[in-house]
C-alpha positions as MATLAB code, in Angstrom:
seq = 'MSVLTPPAPACITADIEPTGSYARRAYHWEPAGPGRGRLTLTVWKSGRPGSAETAVYEVEETHERDPRGRVFLLNKNPDDPAADTYECFVAADPRLSRCSCTGGNCGAATDKHTDALSDIIRRKGL';
ca = [
       0.117   -0.007    0.176;
       1.597    3.292   -0.991;
       1.142    6.707    0.858;
      -0.057    9.474   -1.684;
       1.848   12.856   -0.408;
      -0.192   15.953   -1.530;
       1.486   17.964   -4.383;
       3.291   21.212   -3.021;
       1.333   24.343   -3.201;
       2.176   26.148   -6.648;
       3.689   29.595   -6.952;
       1.110   32.282   -8.071;
       1.980   35.169  -10.358;
      -1.227   37.958  -10.672;
      -2.292   41.016  -11.208;
      -4.485   42.582   -8.758;
      -7.017   45.464   -9.595;
      -5.611   48.822   -9.796;
      -6.448   52.008   -7.902;
      -6.584   55.985   -8.505;
      -2.988   55.755   -7.175;
      -1.430   52.695   -8.846;
      -2.441   52.045  -12.557;
      -1.303   48.454  -11.883;
      -0.783   46.148   -9.089;
       0.970   42.603   -9.477;
       2.267   39.972   -6.966;
       4.191   36.872   -7.165;
       3.666   34.603   -4.009;
       5.834   31.805   -3.087;
       4.709   28.874   -0.589;
       6.848   27.563    1.942;
       4.382   25.583    3.844;
       1.231   26.076    5.525;
       0.438   29.971    6.033;
       3.816   31.140    5.476;
       5.842   31.982    2.160;
       7.390   34.808    0.356;
       5.083   37.565   -1.269;
       6.813   40.183   -3.874;
       4.395   42.855   -4.588;
       5.032   45.251   -7.389;
       3.119   48.483   -7.984;
       3.050   51.151  -11.062;
       2.316   54.601   -9.897;
      -0.700   56.225  -12.015;
       0.422   58.678  -14.601;
       4.094   57.723  -14.003;
       5.502   55.544  -16.695;
       8.752   53.439  -15.466;
       7.529   54.055  -12.060;
       7.664   50.347  -10.516;
       8.162   49.854   -7.070;
       8.497   46.422   -5.754;
       8.787   44.982   -2.166;
       9.474   41.471   -0.955;
       7.560   40.118    2.419;
       7.653   37.237    4.497;
       4.649   36.111    5.319;
       3.501   33.968    8.379;
      -0.368   33.528    9.409;
      -0.466   34.120   13.139;
      -3.391   31.744   13.714;
      -5.060   34.228   16.318;
      -8.550   33.291   16.342;
     -11.283   35.548   14.457;
     -14.435   34.089   13.347;
     -14.333   36.783   10.821;
     -11.046   36.400    8.746;
      -7.278   35.499    8.974;
      -4.408   37.193   10.352;
      -1.018   37.623    8.979;
       2.660   38.819    9.873;
       4.049   40.603    7.208;
       8.065   41.272    7.446;
       9.088   43.730    4.593;
      12.279   42.770    3.383;
      13.215   39.875    4.905;
      16.825   40.053    4.805;
      17.212   43.077    7.087;
      16.198   42.028   10.743;
      15.163   45.760   11.477;
      12.357   46.033    8.419;
       9.174   46.994    9.180;
       6.465   44.225    9.815;
       2.770   44.867    9.167;
      -0.209   43.195   10.648;
      -2.801   42.476    8.126;
      -6.457   40.841    9.109;
      -7.993   39.384    5.737;
     -11.652   39.261    5.875;
     -14.273   36.646    3.991;
     -15.922   40.860    3.587;
     -12.953   42.944    1.887;
     -14.396   45.680    3.558;
     -13.539   44.400    6.747;
     -10.117   43.825    5.708;
      -7.055   45.957    7.667;
      -3.543   46.427    7.476;
      -0.932   48.205    9.791;
       0.895   49.622    6.876;
       0.987   53.409    6.196;
      -1.787   53.049    3.500;
      -3.608   50.731    5.631;
      -3.710   53.162    8.543;
      -4.666   56.493    6.359;
      -8.324   54.947    5.468;
      -7.536   53.883    1.909;
     -10.537   52.081    0.456;
      -7.932   48.989   -0.510;
      -4.683   47.977    0.576;
      -1.788   46.053   -1.478;
      -1.275   43.641    1.025;
      -4.413   42.266    1.904;
      -5.879   42.782   -1.263;
      -2.977   40.089   -2.484;
      -3.167   37.935    0.228;
      -7.281   37.738   -0.442;
      -6.475   36.983   -3.872;
      -3.651   34.240   -2.843;
      -6.538   32.954   -0.525;
      -9.178   32.785   -3.262;
      -6.861   31.026   -5.419;
      -6.146   28.380   -2.778;
      -2.468   29.385   -2.563;
      -2.854   30.213    1.476;
];
């Protein structure tokens, strides 16, 4: 009798919906185990061709219990121990999702971190 090993989750590369500030937003997800992985986000500012900005985050789910959604820690620039860490709450209802980053704290209608994580969850990558 053989034991079947489930396949490892695949990497995901996708665009997420643009905003008024960003003409294009895209991500690449590399899973590293259940609730963990590396997220590379690239955004292009509206009206500024060639304005691509890329950031890399180590992602880890905190497993805090919340019936409305899931909580993740994103460590920006994982190679720098002094880098910022953001807490992202990804809700089933996107209007309830929140992030502790600058954009998330200024009341923006959408956030690139929670939008990317939500899309990864929807695609069964997390």
